[in-house]
DSSP file (Angstrom, degrees, kcal/mol; ACC not computed):
  #  RESIDUE AA STRUCTURE BP1 BP2  ACC     N-H-->O    O-->H-N    N-H-->O    O-->H-N    TCO  KAPPA ALPHA  PHI   PSI    X-CA   Y-CA   Z-CA
    1    1 A M              0   0    0      0, 0.0     2,-0.3     0, 0.0     0, 0.0   0.000 360.0 360.0 360.0 137.1   -2.7   15.7  -21.7
    2    2 A S    >   -     0   0    0      1,-0.1     3,-1.6     0, 0.0     4,-0.2  -0.766 360.0-122.8-107.8 152.0   -5.3   13.0  -22.2
    3    3 A L  T 3  S+     0   0    0     -2,-0.3     3,-0.4     1,-0.3    -1,-0.1   0.789 113.7  53.3 -56.7 -28.4   -8.1   12.0  -19.9
    4    4 A F  T >  S+     0   0    0      1,-0.2     3,-1.7     2,-0.1    -1,-0.3   0.234  71.4 108.2 -98.7  13.5   -6.6    8.5  -20.0
    5    5 A D  T <  S+     0   0    0     -3,-1.6    -1,-0.2     1,-0.3    -2,-0.1   0.822  83.8  46.1 -59.4 -32.2   -3.0    9.4  -18.9
    6    6 A N  T 3  S+     0   0    0     -3,-0.4     2,-0.3    -4,-0.2    -1,-0.3   0.265  98.7  93.0 -96.0  11.7   -3.6    7.8  -15.5
    7    7 A F    <   -     0   0    0     -3,-1.7     2,-0.4     0, 0.0    -3,-0.0  -0.734  67.7-136.2-102.4 152.5   -5.2    4.6  -16.8
    8    8 A D        -     0   0    0     -2,-0.3     2,-0.2     1,-0.0    -2,-0.1  -0.858  29.4-112.1 -99.9 143.2   -3.6    1.3  -17.7
    9    9 A R        -     0   0    0     -2,-0.4     2,-0.5     1,-0.0    -1,-0.0  -0.518  29.3-153.5 -72.2 142.6   -4.7   -0.4  -20.9
   10   10 A Y        -     0   0    0     -2,-0.2     2,-0.5     2,-0.0    -1,-0.0  -0.981   4.0-159.9-122.4 123.3   -6.6   -3.6  -20.4
   11   11 A S        -     0   0    0     -2,-0.5     2,-0.2    23,-0.1    -2,-0.0  -0.880  19.0-127.4-103.4 131.2   -6.6   -6.3  -23.0
   12   12 A L        +     0   0    0     -2,-0.5     2,-0.3     2,-0.0    -2,-0.0  -0.539  30.1 175.7 -76.8 139.8   -9.4   -8.9  -23.0
   13   13 A I        -     0   0    0     -2,-0.2     2,-0.2     2,-0.2    18,-0.0  -0.992  33.1-111.3-142.2 140.6   -8.5  -12.5  -23.0
   14   14 A I  S    S+     0   0    0     -2,-0.3    17,-0.2     2,-0.0     2,-0.0  -0.523  78.7   4.6 -74.3 135.0  -10.8  -15.5  -22.8
   15   15 A G  S    S-     0   0    0     -2,-0.2    -2,-0.2    15,-0.1     3,-0.0  -0.184  84.9 -77.7  90.7 179.3  -10.5  -17.5  -19.6
   16   16 A V        -     0   0    0     -2,-0.0    16,-0.3     1,-0.0    15,-0.3  -0.820  55.8 -82.6-116.0 157.7   -8.6  -17.1  -16.3
   17   17 A P        +     0   0    0      0, 0.0    93,-3.2     0, 0.0     2,-0.3  -0.413  58.1 176.4 -62.7 129.4   -5.0  -17.9  -15.7
   18   18 A T  E     -A  109   0A   0     91,-0.3    11,-1.8    -2,-0.2     2,-0.4  -0.951  26.7-152.5-135.0 156.9   -4.5  -21.6  -15.0
   19   19 A M  E     -AB 108  28A   0     89,-2.4    89,-2.8    -2,-0.3     2,-0.4  -0.996  14.9-160.4-123.5 131.6   -1.7  -24.1  -14.4
   20   20 A S  E     -AB 107  27A   0      7,-2.9     7,-2.8    -2,-0.4     2,-0.5  -0.939   2.0-164.5-114.4 137.0   -2.2  -27.7  -15.3
   21   21 A I  E     +AB 106  26A   0     85,-2.8    85,-2.4    -2,-0.4     2,-0.2  -0.976  20.2 154.0-123.9 120.1   -0.1  -30.5  -13.9
   22   22 A T  E >   - B   0  25A   0      3,-2.5     3,-1.4    -2,-0.5    79,-0.1  -0.772  61.7 -90.0-130.0 177.0   -0.1  -33.9  -15.5
   23   23 A K  T 3  S+     0   0    0     77,-0.5    78,-0.1    79,-0.4     3,-0.1   0.712 125.7  57.4 -62.4 -17.9    2.4  -36.8  -15.6
   24   24 A N  T 3  S-     0   0    0      1,-0.3     2,-0.3    65,-0.1    -1,-0.3   0.612 119.6 -78.3 -90.0 -13.4    3.8  -35.1  -18.7
   25   25 A G  E <   -B   22   0A   0     -3,-1.4    -3,-2.5    59,-0.1     2,-0.4  -0.952  50.7 -58.5 150.3-169.7    4.6  -31.7  -17.1
   26   26 A V  E     -BC  21  83A   0     57,-2.6    57,-3.2    -2,-0.3     2,-0.4  -0.948  46.5-171.9-115.5 131.8    3.4  -28.4  -15.9
   27   27 A A  E     -BC  20  82A   0     -7,-2.8    -7,-2.9    -2,-0.4     2,-0.4  -0.961  14.1-155.8-130.1 145.5    1.6  -26.0  -18.3
   28   28 A F  E     -BC  19  81A   0     53,-2.5    53,-1.8    -2,-0.4    -9,-0.2  -0.959  23.7-129.3-116.6 135.0    0.4  -22.5  -18.1
   29   29 A N  E  >  - C   0  80A   0    -11,-1.8     4,-2.0    -2,-0.4     3,-0.3  -0.164  29.6 -96.2 -80.5 176.3   -2.5  -21.3  -20.4
   30   30 A K  H  > S+     0   0    0     49,-0.6     4,-2.7     1,-0.2     5,-0.2   0.851 122.9  57.2 -61.5 -36.8   -2.6  -18.2  -22.6
   31   31 A A  H  > S+     0   0    0    -15,-0.3     4,-2.5     2,-0.2    -1,-0.2   0.887 106.9  49.5 -63.0 -37.9   -4.4  -16.2  -20.0
   32   32 A A  H  > S+     0   0    0     -3,-0.3     4,-1.7   -16,-0.3    -2,-0.2   0.922 112.3  47.2 -65.2 -44.4   -1.5  -16.8  -17.5
   33   33 A I  H  <>S+     0   0    0     -4,-2.0     5,-2.8     1,-0.2     4,-0.3   0.918 113.6  48.9 -62.0 -43.9    1.0  -15.8  -20.1
   34   34 A H  H ><5S+     0   0    0     -4,-2.7     3,-1.5     3,-0.2    -2,-0.2   0.913 107.2  53.9 -63.6 -45.4   -1.0  -12.7  -20.9
   35   35 A K  H 3<5S+     0   0    0     -4,-2.5    -1,-0.2     1,-0.3    -2,-0.2   0.873 110.6  47.1 -59.2 -37.6   -1.4  -11.6  -17.3
   36   36 A L  T 3<5S-     0   0    0     -4,-1.7    -1,-0.3    -5,-0.2    -2,-0.2   0.460 117.0-116.1 -83.6  -0.7    2.4  -11.8  -16.7
   37   37 A K  T < 5 -     0   0    0     -3,-1.5    -3,-0.2    -4,-0.3    -2,-0.1   0.875  59.3 -69.9  66.8  39.9    2.9   -9.8  -20.0
   38   38 A S      < -     0   0    0     -5,-2.8    -1,-0.2    -6,-0.1    -4,-0.1   0.891  69.5-162.8  50.1  56.9    4.7  -12.6  -21.7
   39   39 A P        -     0   0    0      0, 0.0    30,-2.0     0, 0.0    -1,-0.1  -0.356  22.3-141.5 -70.8 149.1    8.0  -12.6  -19.7
   40   40 A S  S    S+     0   0    0     28,-0.2    28,-3.2     1,-0.2     2,-0.3   0.814  86.4  25.2 -74.1 -31.3   11.1  -14.3  -21.0
   41   41 A F  E     -DE  58  67A   0     17,-0.5    17,-1.7    26,-0.3     2,-0.3  -0.972  62.7-179.6-137.4 149.2   11.9  -15.5  -17.5
   42   42 A V  E     -DE  57  66A   0     24,-2.2    24,-2.7    -2,-0.3     2,-0.3  -0.944  22.8-128.7-137.5 160.8   10.2  -16.3  -14.2
   43   43 A E  E     -D   56   0A   0     13,-3.0    13,-1.9    -2,-0.3     2,-0.4  -0.833  23.7-134.9-103.5 150.8   11.2  -17.5  -10.7
   44   44 A I  E     -D   55   0A   0     20,-0.4     2,-0.4    -2,-0.3    11,-0.2  -0.905  20.8-174.9-109.7 135.0    9.4  -20.5   -9.2
   45   45 A F  E     -D   54   0A   0      9,-2.7     9,-2.7    -2,-0.4     2,-0.4  -0.987   3.8-172.4-128.7 139.2    8.2  -20.5   -5.5
   46   46 A I  E     -D   53   0A   0     -2,-0.4     2,-0.7     7,-0.2     7,-0.2  -0.998  10.8-163.8-131.9 130.3    6.6  -23.3   -3.5
   47   47 A N  E  >> -D   52   0A   0      5,-3.0     5,-1.8    -2,-0.4     4,-1.1  -0.924   6.9-173.2-109.9 104.0    5.1  -23.0   -0.1
   48   48 A Y  T  45S+     0   0    0     -2,-0.7    -1,-0.1     1,-0.2     5,-0.0   0.828  80.7  54.3 -67.9 -32.8    4.8  -26.6    1.1
   49   49 A D  T  45S+     0   0    0      1,-0.2    -1,-0.2     2,-0.1    -2,-0.0   0.917 120.1  29.6 -68.9 -43.9    2.9  -25.7    4.3
   50   50 A T  T  45S-     0   0    0      2,-0.1    74,-0.3    73,-0.0    -1,-0.2   0.479 105.5-124.2 -95.2  -3.0    0.1  -23.8    2.5
   51   51 A K  T  <5 +     0   0    0     -4,-1.1    72,-2.0     1,-0.2    73,-0.6   0.949  59.3 146.4  57.8  53.7    0.3  -25.9   -0.7
   52   52 A Q  E   < -DF  47 122A   0     -5,-1.8    -5,-3.0    70,-0.2     2,-0.4  -0.922  32.7-165.2-122.1 148.4    0.8  -22.9   -2.9
   53   53 A F  E     -DF  46 121A   0     68,-2.6    68,-3.6    -2,-0.4     2,-0.3  -0.980  12.8-179.6-129.2 139.1    2.8  -22.5   -6.1
   54   54 A A  E     -DF  45 120A   0     -9,-2.7    -9,-2.7    -2,-0.4     2,-0.4  -0.987  18.2-159.6-141.6 151.2    3.8  -19.2   -7.6
   55   55 A I  E     -DF  44 119A   0     64,-2.0    64,-2.7    -2,-0.3     2,-0.4  -0.995  14.2-173.0-126.7 139.6    5.7  -17.8  -10.6
   56   56 A K  E     -DF  43 118A   0    -13,-1.9   -13,-3.0    -2,-0.4    62,-0.2  -0.992  28.6-109.0-133.4 136.7    7.1  -14.3  -10.6
   57   57 A T  E     +D   42   0A   0     60,-2.0     2,-0.3    -2,-0.4   -15,-0.3  -0.303  46.2 160.0 -63.7 148.5    8.7  -12.5  -13.5
   58   58 A C  E     -D   41   0A   0    -17,-1.7   -17,-0.5     8,-0.1     2,-0.2  -0.931  38.0 -95.8-154.8 175.2   12.4  -11.8  -13.3
   59   59 A D    >   -     0   0    0     -2,-0.3     3,-1.8   -19,-0.1     6,-0.1  -0.576  39.4-104.0 -98.0 167.9   15.3  -11.0  -15.5
   60   60 A E  T 3  S+     0   0    0      1,-0.3     5,-0.1    -2,-0.2    -1,-0.1   0.675 115.4  65.7 -65.6 -17.4   17.7  -13.5  -17.0
   61   61 A N  T 3  S+     0   0    0      3,-0.1    -1,-0.3     2,-0.0     2,-0.2   0.575  73.4 109.2 -82.1  -9.0   20.4  -12.5  -14.5
   62   62 A N  S X  S-     0   0    0     -3,-1.8     3,-2.0     1,-0.2   -20,-0.1  -0.507  73.7-134.6 -66.4 131.1   18.4  -13.9  -11.6
   63   63 A Q  T 3  S+     0   0    0      1,-0.3    -1,-0.2    -2,-0.2    -3,-0.0   0.714 105.7  46.1 -63.9 -19.1   20.2  -17.0  -10.3
   64   64 A N  T 3  S+     0   0    0      2,-0.1   -20,-0.4   -21,-0.0    -1,-0.3   0.201  81.9 142.0-105.4  14.9   16.8  -18.8  -10.2
   65   65 A A    <   -     0   0    0     -3,-2.0     2,-0.4    -5,-0.1   -22,-0.2  -0.328  31.7-165.3 -62.4 133.2   15.5  -17.6  -13.6
   66   66 A Q  E     -E   42   0A   0    -24,-2.7   -24,-2.2    -2,-0.1    -8,-0.1  -0.984  28.4-109.6-119.2 129.6   13.5  -20.2  -15.5
   67   67 A K  E     +E   41   0A   0     -2,-0.4   -26,-0.3   -26,-0.2     3,-0.1  -0.311  46.3 161.9 -57.9 135.8   12.9  -19.7  -19.2
   68   68 A F        +     0   0    0    -28,-3.2     2,-0.5     1,-0.4   -28,-0.2   0.601  58.3  17.4-121.0 -81.6    9.2  -18.9  -19.8
   69   69 A V  S    S-     0   0    0    -30,-2.0    -1,-0.4    12,-0.1     2,-0.1  -0.864  81.4-120.0-101.4 130.3    8.3  -17.3  -23.2
   70   70 A S    >   -     0   0    0     -2,-0.5     3,-1.3     1,-0.1   -29,-0.0  -0.413   9.5-136.4 -67.5 138.1   10.9  -17.6  -26.0
   71   71 A D  T 3  S+     0   0    0      1,-0.2    -1,-0.1    -2,-0.1   -31,-0.0   0.747 104.1  61.0 -63.5 -23.5   12.2  -14.3  -27.3
   72   72 A K  T 3  S+     0   0    0      2,-0.1     2,-0.4     0, 0.0    -1,-0.2   0.589  90.2  85.4 -81.2 -10.7   11.8  -15.7  -30.8
   73   73 A T  S <  S-     0   0    0     -3,-1.3     2,-0.2     2,-0.0     5,-0.1  -0.769  80.2-123.5 -99.3 134.3    8.1  -16.2  -30.5
   74   74 A S    >>  -     0   0    0     -2,-0.4     3,-1.9     1,-0.1     4,-0.6  -0.521  24.4-123.5 -67.8 139.0    5.5  -13.6  -31.2
   75   75 A N  G >4 S+     0   0    0      1,-0.3     3,-0.7     2,-0.2    -1,-0.1   0.812 112.6  58.0 -54.9 -31.5    3.3  -13.0  -28.2
   76   76 A K  G 34 S+     0   0    0      1,-0.2    -1,-0.3     3,-0.0    -2,-0.0   0.726 102.1  55.8 -72.2 -20.7    0.2  -13.7  -30.3
   77   77 A D  G <4 S+     0   0    0     -3,-1.9     2,-0.7     2,-0.0    -1,-0.2   0.599  84.7  95.0 -86.8 -12.2    1.7  -17.2  -31.1
   78   78 A V    <<  +     0   0    0     -3,-0.7     3,-0.1    -4,-0.6   -45,-0.0  -0.714  34.5 156.6 -89.3 115.4    2.1  -18.3  -27.5
   79   79 A F        +     0   0    0     -2,-0.7   -49,-0.6     1,-0.4     2,-0.3   0.703  68.8   3.1-106.0 -29.1   -0.9  -20.4  -26.3
   80   80 A T  E     -C   29   0A   0    -51,-0.2     2,-0.5   -50,-0.1    -1,-0.4  -0.987  55.0-142.7-150.2 157.0    0.8  -22.3  -23.5
   81   81 A V  E     -C   28   0A   0    -53,-1.8   -53,-2.5    -2,-0.3     2,-0.4  -0.998  26.1-168.8-118.5 127.7    4.1  -22.6  -21.8
   82   82 A R  E     -C   27   0A   0     -2,-0.5     2,-0.5   -55,-0.2   -55,-0.2  -0.965  13.5-164.1-123.4 132.1    5.0  -26.2  -20.8
   83   83 A W  E     -C   26   0A   0    -57,-3.2   -57,-2.6    -2,-0.4     2,-0.3  -0.969   3.7-164.1-110.6 123.3    7.7  -27.4  -18.6
   84   84 A N        +     0   0    0     -2,-0.5     2,-0.8   -59,-0.2   -59,-0.1  -0.301  38.1 139.7-101.5  47.9    8.5  -31.1  -18.9
   85   85 A Y     >  -     0   0    0     -2,-0.3     4,-2.0     1,-0.2     3,-0.4  -0.828  37.7-163.5 -97.4 109.4   10.5  -31.5  -15.7
   86   86 A K  H  > S+     0   0    0     -2,-0.8     4,-2.8     1,-0.2     5,-0.2   0.849  90.0  57.4 -60.2 -35.6    9.6  -34.7  -14.0
   87   87 A D  H  > S+     0   0    0      2,-0.2     4,-2.5     1,-0.2    -1,-0.2   0.892 106.2  49.2 -65.1 -37.4   11.1  -33.5  -10.7
   88   88 A L  H  > S+     0   0    0     -3,-0.4     4,-2.6     2,-0.2     5,-0.2   0.925 112.4  47.7 -65.4 -44.1    8.8  -30.5  -10.7
   89   89 A V  H  X S+     0   0    0     -4,-2.0     4,-2.7     1,-0.2    -2,-0.2   0.921 113.0  49.0 -61.4 -43.8    5.8  -32.7  -11.3
   90   90 A K  H  X S+     0   0    0     -4,-2.8     4,-1.5     2,-0.2    -2,-0.2   0.894 111.0  50.5 -62.9 -41.0    7.0  -35.1   -8.6
   91   91 A T  H  < S+     0   0    0     -4,-2.5     4,-0.4     2,-0.2     3,-0.2   0.937 114.2  42.8 -63.9 -47.5    7.5  -32.2   -6.2
   92   92 A I  H >< S+     0   0    0     -4,-2.6     3,-1.6     1,-0.2     4,-0.4   0.902 111.0  56.9 -65.5 -39.8    4.0  -30.7   -6.8
   93   93 A S  H >< S+     0   0    0     -4,-2.7     3,-1.0     1,-0.3     5,-0.2   0.819  97.7  63.4 -59.6 -31.3    2.5  -34.2   -6.7
   94   94 A S  T 3< S+     0   0    0     -4,-1.5    -1,-0.3     1,-0.2    -2,-0.2   0.663 104.0  46.7 -70.7 -14.9    3.9  -34.7   -3.2
   95   95 A I  T <  S+     0   0    0     -3,-1.6     2,-0.3    -4,-0.4    -1,-0.2   0.386 104.1  68.2-109.6   4.1    1.8  -31.9   -1.8
   96   96 A V  S <  S-     0   0    0     -3,-1.0     4,-0.1    -4,-0.4    28,-0.1  -0.807  79.3-125.9-116.6 163.9   -1.6  -32.8   -3.3
   97   97 A D  S    S+     0   0    0     -2,-0.3     2,-0.4     2,-0.1    -3,-0.1   0.029  83.1  89.9 -96.8  28.0   -3.8  -35.8   -2.6
   98   98 A V  S    S-     0   0    0     -5,-0.2     2,-1.4     4,-0.0    -2,-0.2  -0.968  79.1-125.6-123.4 138.6   -4.0  -36.9   -6.2
   99   99 A D    >   -     0   0    0     -2,-0.4     3,-2.0     1,-0.2     5,-0.4  -0.691  27.1-174.9 -82.1  94.7   -1.6  -39.3   -7.9
  100  100 A I  T 3  S+     0   0    0     -2,-1.4   -77,-0.5     1,-0.3    -1,-0.2   0.738  77.9  66.6 -65.1 -22.0   -0.6  -37.0  -10.8
  101  101 A F  T 3  S+     0   0    0    -79,-0.1    -1,-0.3    -3,-0.1     4,-0.1   0.505  89.6  79.3 -81.1  -2.2    1.4  -39.9  -12.4
  102  102 A S  S <  S-     0   0    0     -3,-2.0   -79,-0.4     2,-0.3    -4,-0.0  -0.095 112.9 -79.0 -81.6-165.0   -1.9  -41.8  -13.0
  103  103 A D  S    S+     0   0    0    -81,-0.1     2,-0.2   -80,-0.1    -3,-0.1   0.697 109.1  80.2 -72.4 -18.3   -4.1  -40.9  -15.9
  104  104 A K        -     0   0    0     -5,-0.4    -2,-0.3   -82,-0.1     2,-0.2  -0.600  55.5-178.1 -93.2 151.3   -5.5  -37.9  -14.2
  105  105 A G        -     0   0    0     -2,-0.2    24,-2.4   -83,-0.1     2,-0.3  -0.721  20.1-119.4-128.4-176.9   -4.0  -34.5  -13.8
  106  106 A I  E     -AG  21 128A   0    -85,-2.4   -85,-2.8    22,-0.2     2,-0.4  -0.909   9.3-152.3-128.3 157.7   -5.1  -31.3  -12.0
  107  107 A K  E     -AG  20 127A   0     20,-2.6    20,-2.2    -2,-0.3     2,-0.4  -0.994  12.2-169.6-127.8 136.5   -5.9  -27.7  -13.0
  108  108 A V  E     -AG  19 126A   0    -89,-2.8   -89,-2.4    -2,-0.4     2,-0.2  -0.992  18.7-131.2-129.7 130.5   -5.5  -24.8  -10.7
  109  109 A E  E     -A   18   0A   0     16,-0.6    13,-0.6    -2,-0.4     2,-0.3  -0.551  26.3-136.5 -76.9 145.2   -6.7  -21.2  -11.2
  110  110 A G  E     - G   0 121A   0    -93,-3.2     2,-0.5    -2,-0.2    11,-0.2  -0.742   2.5-141.3-104.7 151.5   -4.2  -18.5  -10.6
  111  111 A E  E     - G   0 120A   0      9,-2.7     9,-2.5    -2,-0.3     2,-0.4  -0.952  21.9-132.2-108.9 125.2   -4.5  -15.2   -8.8
  112  112 A Y  E     - G   0 119A   0     -2,-0.5     2,-0.8     7,-0.2     7,-0.2  -0.652  11.8-156.1 -80.8 126.7   -2.6  -12.3  -10.4
  113  113 A I  E >>> - G   0 118A   0      5,-3.0     5,-1.5    -2,-0.4     4,-1.2  -0.878   6.8-166.5-104.2 100.4   -0.6  -10.3   -7.8
  114  114 A T  G >45S+     0   0    0     -2,-0.8     3,-0.7     1,-0.2    -1,-0.2   0.896  81.7  52.8 -57.7 -49.5   -0.2   -6.9   -9.5
  115  115 A D  G 345S+     0   0    0      1,-0.3    -1,-0.2     2,-0.1    -2,-0.0   0.759 120.3  34.7 -62.4 -24.8    2.5   -5.5   -7.2
  116  116 A E  G <45S-     0   0    0     -3,-0.8   -59,-0.3     2,-0.1    -1,-0.3   0.525  99.3-130.4-103.1  -9.4    4.7   -8.5   -7.8
  117  117 A N  T <<5 +     0   0    0     -4,-1.2   -60,-2.0    -3,-0.7     2,-0.3   0.976  67.8 128.4  46.7  59.9    3.8   -9.2  -11.4
  118  118 A A  E   < -FG  56 113A   0     -5,-1.5    -5,-3.0   -62,-0.2     2,-0.4  -0.903  59.1-131.6-138.3 161.4    3.3  -12.8  -10.3
  119  119 A L  E     -FG  55 112A   0    -64,-2.7   -64,-2.0    -2,-0.3     2,-0.5  -0.982  17.7-158.9-117.8 132.3    0.7  -15.6  -10.4
  120  120 A L  E     -FG  54 111A   0     -9,-2.5    -9,-2.7    -2,-0.4     2,-0.5  -0.946   4.0-164.6-113.3 127.0   -0.2  -17.4   -7.2
  121  121 A F  E     -FG  53 110A   0    -68,-3.6   -68,-2.6    -2,-0.5     2,-1.0  -0.952  10.1-152.3-115.6 118.7   -1.8  -20.9   -7.5
  122  122 A D  E >   -F   52   0A   0    -13,-0.6     3,-1.9    -2,-0.5   -70,-0.2  -0.793   7.2-165.9 -89.8 103.6   -3.5  -22.4   -4.4
  123  123 A I  E >  S+     0   0A   0    -72,-2.0     3,-0.5    -2,-1.0    -1,-0.2   0.653  80.9  74.1 -69.4 -15.0   -3.1  -26.1   -5.0
  124  124 A N  E 3  S+     0   0A   0    -73,-0.6     2,-0.5   -74,-0.3    -1,-0.3   0.779  94.9  55.3 -63.5 -24.8   -5.7  -26.8   -2.3
  125  125 A N  E <  S+     0   0A   0     -3,-1.9   -16,-0.6   -16,-0.1    -1,-0.3  -0.516  80.6 140.3-110.4  62.5   -8.3  -25.6   -4.8
  126  126 A Y  E <   - G   0 108A   0     -2,-0.5     2,-0.4    -3,-0.5   -18,-0.2  -0.564  38.6-147.7 -98.9 164.5   -7.7  -27.8   -7.8
  127  127 A S  E     - G   0 107A   0    -20,-2.2   -20,-2.6    -2,-0.2     2,-0.2  -0.976  27.0-108.9-126.8 148.1  -10.0  -29.5  -10.2
  128  128 A L  E       G   0 106A   0     -2,-0.4   -22,-0.2   -22,-0.2   -24,-0.0  -0.469 360.0 360.0 -73.7 144.8   -9.4  -32.9  -11.9
  129  129 A I              0   0    0    -24,-2.4   -23,-0.1    -2,-0.2    -1,-0.1   0.432 360.0 360.0 -88.3 360.0   -8.7  -32.8  -15.6
C-alpha cells in the first residue's frame, strides 16, 4: 500500500479550458480536451434561458454522441477540437449579443464539473477574440 493510493494524479497543462466560437465553427482548446481526458465522444447541451453551453463525455452508443477526439490521434497530438457546423454557430450566436458571423468571435472559459466529467461554458461571460 502506498501513501498515494487515495490520490488522483494531476497533470499540469498551460491555460484554462476554453471554447471559441467564430463564423468558421466552434473550437475547444487543449486544456479543455485534457480536462475531459480526451474522450472520443461527447454530448452537447444548451440552456437557452441561462445562456450556457456544455459538453459531457459519453460513449459512442449514446444517441446524441458527437465525435470529439479521434481514436487514431495520440493525445499528445491534439491541440484543438473544431466543429465546423454552421447550424451550431448560428444557434450559439442567437443567444449572445455579438454577431459571430462578422469578423469577431468570442471565447468562453469553461468550468470542469468533476462528477459529470463535463465542461460548462457560461456564454454570458465571454470575451471578444
